[in-house]
N, C-alpha and C positions, 0 to 999 in steps of 0.2 A: 416558531419554525414549524415548516410542513410536516404532516405527518405521512410516513412512517419515520420516525427521528431515531435511527438507531447508532447512531453514534454519540448518545447521550449520558449525562451521568448516569444513568441507568445502567448503562454497560461498562460503567467504570468498575476498575478493583476497589473493592469494598473496603481496603484498610488503604487509604491513602498516606498515613502516616507512616507507613513502613515505606512506601513508596521513597518518601522524602528522606528519611533516614538512611536506606540501602544508598539512594543516589549521593548522596554529601558525602559518606565513607569513599564513596569510588571519587567525587571528585578531589577529595584529600590527594590521591597518586598524581604525581607531576604527570603520567602518560597519559592520563585519562581528563586531566583540565586543559583544554586546548583553548590557545588564548583567541579573543575575537578584537580586531585593529578598527575601530571605527572608519567610516568614510571621510574625508577630509575635508574643511569647512566648504568649497563647495558643493558637496555632496556628490562629486565627476569621480572618486574611489566607490568600487562596492567596498563593502567589510571583507575583511579576510578572515577565515574560522578553520579550525582543526589544529595539527600537531605535525610535525615532522613531515614524511613523505604520502600524509594526507590532510594537507594544508589546502584551502580552497579560496578563491574570489567568490561572494555569495551577490550574485544578480537578482533580487526580488522582484516582484513583478514581470516578469520573462516571459517573452511570444507578444506580436500585436492583435490584438483579439481585432475583427470586421465589428462591422456595425449593427450588424445583424444577431449578435451574440453579446450576453452579458453573462460574466461566469458566477453561476453557483457553487454548491460546495465541491472543491475540484478531488475527485476521487481516485481516479487512476490516470496511470501513466505506462507508456512504453514507447520502443525505438523498433524501428523496421530497419532492415538489413542496407537500405537506402540512405539510413541517417535521421529519418522524418520523426518526428514526436505525435505522440498520438496523447491527447489528453482529454479525459471523459469526466462530466460534471453532473450534477443531479440539479436544475433550478428549477427554482419554485414560484417563478414568473408563472402569472395564467397564461400565456398566451406561448402555445410550445416552440421552443426552439432548439437546434442542431443539439445534442448532447454529446458528439465528438468533433473535438477540433484538431487540425494537423498544422505543423509546422515544421518549416526546413531547418538546420543546425543553428540559423544565425535566427531565430524567432519569427522571422517572416509567414504570414497565413499562407496555406497551402490550398486546405479546403474544407469542408465542415460536412457532416451530414448526421442521420439519426435522432429525427423529431420521435420517432416511434420509441425513444427509451425515455423521454420528455421527462424530470422527474423521476426517473428508477435508475440513472447511471452510475456505476458503482465500477466493479474491476474491469480490466480491460488488458487484454495478453495477444500476443502476437508470437505465431509459430510458421517457420518454413515447412511445407507439405511437397513433395517432387521437387518441382521448380516453380511451386508459388506458394505465396504467403497467404495467411489468414488470421482476422480478429477473433477472439475469442470473448464475448460480454455478458458480463454476469448484471442483470436487469431486475431488481430488488422489486419496481412498481409492478412489473408485469412476470413477478415470478419467474424466471427463464433463464437460460443460458442462451446465446445466438451465435454462431459462426457466421461471419461477413467474411467478404472479400474487403481488400483493403479500403475502397471505396465504398462497403457498407451495404453490398446487394448480398441478400441473404441465402446461408448456405443450407442451413437447417436450424431449429429450435428446438432446445431440450426443456418440455415442463418437469414438474416434481415427477422423480420418480415414483413410480407403482410399485415395483418389483419387491422391493424389500419388507413394504407392508407396514413402516414407521410413520406413517402422514394418514391420517385422515381425509385429508383435502389439500388443497394445494395452501391455504391459509397458514399453513405451519412451514412452509417452505419460501426462504429469501436468501438465495445464492449468492456470496459476496466475492468470491475469486475462482480461478482455475489455474491449474499446475498441470504441467505435460510429463508426462510416462515417456521413457525410451521408446516402448514399442509401437510408439504413433497414438495410442489410447491418453487420459488425461483424467484429471479427480477434481473434483467441484466440490467448494465448501461451503454447508450451509450455514453461513455465519451468525446470521439474523433469524434465522429458524430455527431448529432442533438441532444443531450443535453438531451433525454427519458430516460425514465424508462420503461422497459418491463416487466410487471408481467406473469410466467406461474402458472397452476397447477403440479400437480407433477407427472402428464403424458407427461410434456412437450407441454405441449396445449394454447395456447395463450390466457390471461383472459382479460389484457387491459393493456393499454400506459397511461403515466402522464407526468408533466414536459414541457420538450421545454425552449428552451431559452430565458432567460430573468431575469430579477434582482429581479421581484416583489415577495409574498408569493406563491409559488406552484411550481416556474420558477428555472430552474437553468444554470449553466453557467461552462461545466466539470465535471459531475458528474462523478468521477473518480473513486469513491471508494463506501462501501456501506456495511452494515452490520443490521441483527434483535438487537435489542436493547431491551430484555426482561425484563431490570431491575426492572420496576416498576409494577406498577396493569394491565397496558395493554400493550403489544407489540408493539413495532411502527419501522419504516423502518427510520431508520437514514444515511445519505450520505454525502459524503466530497463533498459538493457542491465548488469547488478548485478553480475553477476563481473569484467565489462571497465571498472569503474569508470567508467560514463560514459552519458547519454542519446546515444541514436542515433536522427536523422531517416530516415523513410524516405516518398517519395510513395504516394499512396494506391493504385496497380498494385506496388507494393513493392521501388522499386531507391530504393539507398541516396541520400540527401540531406545529410548532415553529421551532425556530433557536436557535442555540448555537455561538454565535458573538465572535470577539476576535481570530480566526482563523487566520493565516497568510496564507499558503497554502496549506491546507490540501488534502493530497493523497488517503487515507483508515483509516480503524476501525478496531480493534479488541476487543473482552471484554473478562476480566477475572474476575469473581465473582462483585462487584459494580463499579468496574473501566474500561473505555473505553481509549483503546491506539491509536492515532492518530498520524501516522509518516507525517511529513510536508516537503512539498518538499524545502522550505527556513531554510534549515540547523538545525532542530530539531524535538523529537519526545516527543508528549505531552502524559501525563496521565492526563485524566478529574477524578475526584470521583464520586460520587451518583448522586450528584445533577448537575453534569456536571461542577464543578467550577475546576480553574488548579489547580492539586496538583504538579506536577513539568514540570520544558521543559527538556529534557535529551538533553547534549551536546551545550546548546545555549550560547551564550554571543551576544551582541548586534553589535559591533566590527566587530567579525567573522561572523556572518549572512551580515551586510554590506559589506564585503570583497568577499564574496560568491556569492552574487547577483552581485555584479557588472561587468563592461564590458560585458553584455551579456552572464553571465555562466562560462566565461573562466575557474573559477578553478575546472569546472569538467574534463577538459581535462588536469589537471594539479597536478597526486600526488606527484609530489616532493613537492607541498603546502600545502599539508592535514595535519591535527596536529591530533596527538594521544587524542581523547577524545571529537572531534570535530565531527559531521555530516557536509556531504557537501549536498547531496540531497538526503535523506532518500524516500522513494517509497513506500515501504511496510514494515510493520513490526505484528510481533505476538507475543504473550505469547505462552509459554512451560507451561506442567502440575506444575511445580515448582514456577512458576512465574518468570523465565529467560524471557530475550526478545530477538528475532530475527530480525533482521533490513536488509532491503536491499537498495542500492541506485541505482539513476538511474547517472551514470557514464559509460564511453565509457568501463572501464580495467572491470566494476563489482566490489562492495564492497559489503563483509556481513561480519556485526557485532554480535556477541555475547553477551550481558550483561548480566551478571551473579549476582543475586544477592549477597550483600556481607555480607549478613547476614546467606546466606545459610551452 
């Protein structure tokens, strides 16, 4: 794998046995043990995963790529107001290729762009500002966050923040994802660098920095993904505190506000209604309810997860061993307006799965 390889076992949770123990105990509950129905003998029907109202048809290998793009690690996914799906990947090919591909809801290729992010493709999020939508791109190769139009025209780029005085140089800054504040500002998670969260106002001016590496309340270890959680009376920032195996909540001015424990290796967060969607690099996608209770682990089985995590993540490079209805390393996921889910995985060949609601 090419360097930097920031999702490799060096950033894994140090106690994998603890994860298996917790995951196995969770699987013992019927509501947390989703069924997987294999495809028929012809392979024409996609597997069905999930349980109850969270039951989905899983279409692996979704999206028809153009000839000039070959997936690398598929790292980010978001959907614009028109329903177009944007997928960001990190290619290790020698020849630069577009890092962002856009598809319609049926998986037909629409356009691609972003050769300048080749090898650095990571987080991608979309926000409407006034009457126009913009993309916020986290670029780990060039150590920057870039705001663009939906077709890739650059509005601004942000290198590492010098104001907080926590960096000696850009070498310590590797931003992984962005979350949006209700006042028009935003937060950047330095997930692969120095474990800080940086807050900016609506004019992209630095406001404050909080977090930093550690296990105690308010500290982070690989703040890989983040999201604004406005389900309650007071909006808060929720962070996928990945290497600490938890979600951590902060007030909008950066004060610690709580934990969601019993996560495995959470990579990012999305929200629809009262539900949080948490892709987990340890072979599952979790949906949490309005009180952050686990509603379902999609694609999960303890034995499968043990196999995926064995041998220093060997499974990610052996597609012939992947199983229908199971995930390998979910890195990002998002809901569409109908409640379907798109999942992208950290595997060298890329892997995009559309989960279509079974009751749709």
